[in-house]
C-alpha positions as CSV (number, residue, x, y, z in Angstrom):
1,M,-17.3,-15.8,15.4
2,K,-18.1,-16.2,19.1
3,L,-16.4,-19.7,19.2
4,K,-13.3,-18.3,17.7
5,A,-13.2,-15.5,20.3
6,L,-13.8,-18.2,23.2
7,A,-11.0,-20.3,21.9
8,I,-8.5,-17.3,21.9
9,A,-9.6,-16.2,25.3
10,C,-9.0,-19.9,26.6
11,A,-5.7,-20.0,24.9
12,L,-4.6,-16.8,26.6
13,G,-5.9,-17.9,30.0
14,F,-3.9,-21.1,29.9
15,A,-0.8,-19.4,28.6
16,A,-0.8,-16.7,31.3
17,P,1.2,-18.6,33.9
18,V,4.0,-19.3,31.5
19,F,4.6,-15.5,31.2
20,A,4.2,-14.7,34.9
21,D,7.5,-14.4,36.9
22,N,7.9,-16.9,39.7
23,D,9.3,-15.9,43.1
24,T,12.8,-17.2,42.2
25,A,13.0,-15.2,39.2
26,K,11.8,-12.1,40.9
27,D,14.6,-12.7,43.6
28,V,17.2,-13.0,40.8
29,K,16.1,-9.7,39.3
30,D,16.1,-8.1,42.6
31,S,19.6,-9.4,43.4
32,A,20.9,-8.3,40.0
33,A,19.4,-4.8,40.8
34,D,21.0,-4.7,44.1
35,A,24.4,-5.6,42.8
36,K,24.1,-2.7,40.1
37,D,23.2,-0.3,42.8
38,T,26.0,-1.4,45.1
39,V,28.6,-0.8,42.2
40,K,27.1,2.7,41.7
41,D,27.4,3.4,45.4
42,K,31.0,2.3,45.5
43,T,32.0,4.4,42.5
44,H,30.4,7.5,43.8
45,S,29.5,8.5,40.2
46,D,26.0,10.0,40.8
47,S,24.2,12.9,42.4
48,G,22.5,12.9,45.7
49,M,19.0,12.7,44.2
50,E,19.9,9.5,42.2
51,K,21.5,8.0,45.2
52,A,18.3,8.7,47.3
53,G,16.2,7.3,44.6
54,R,18.3,4.1,44.5
55,K,18.1,3.8,48.2
56,T,14.4,4.0,48.0
57,D,14.2,1.5,45.2
58,K,16.3,-1.0,47.2
59,A,14.2,-0.6,50.4
60,T,11.1,-1.4,48.3
61,R,12.8,-4.4,46.7
62,D,13.8,-5.6,50.1
63,A,10.3,-5.3,51.4
64,K,8.7,-7.0,48.5
65,R,11.4,-9.9,48.8
66,S,10.6,-10.2,52.5
67,A,6.9,-10.2,51.8
68,R,7.4,-12.9,49.2
69,H,9.4,-15.1,51.4
70,T,6.9,-14.8,54.3
71,K,4.1,-15.6,52.1
72,N,5.8,-18.7,50.8
73,H,6.9,-19.7,54.3
74,A,3.3,-19.4,55.4
75,K,2.1,-21.4,52.4
76,K,4.6,-24.2,53.2
77,K,3.7,-24.3,56.7
78,I,0.0,-24.6,56.0
79,H,0.7,-27.3,53.4
80,D,2.8,-29.3,55.8
81,E,0.3,-29.1,58.6
82,T,-2.7,-30.2,56.5
83,K,-1.0,-33.4,55.1
């Protein structure tokens, strides 16, 4: 029984990176959400609270995107310097 549980745990551990979003996928999702928000802004079809919520969400996406790119740039720079 313990061996079976160990095998399942190992299989899940090895499969986890397959299900994780990479930074490019996250950027694509963020860009799609930004485009959707831009369309809503241009049609003026929402209330002030919805618009404020979208602006907050967009600011959060922008901050996360910037942090991802900064992290990747730092990793690349360290990798290049340690070659």
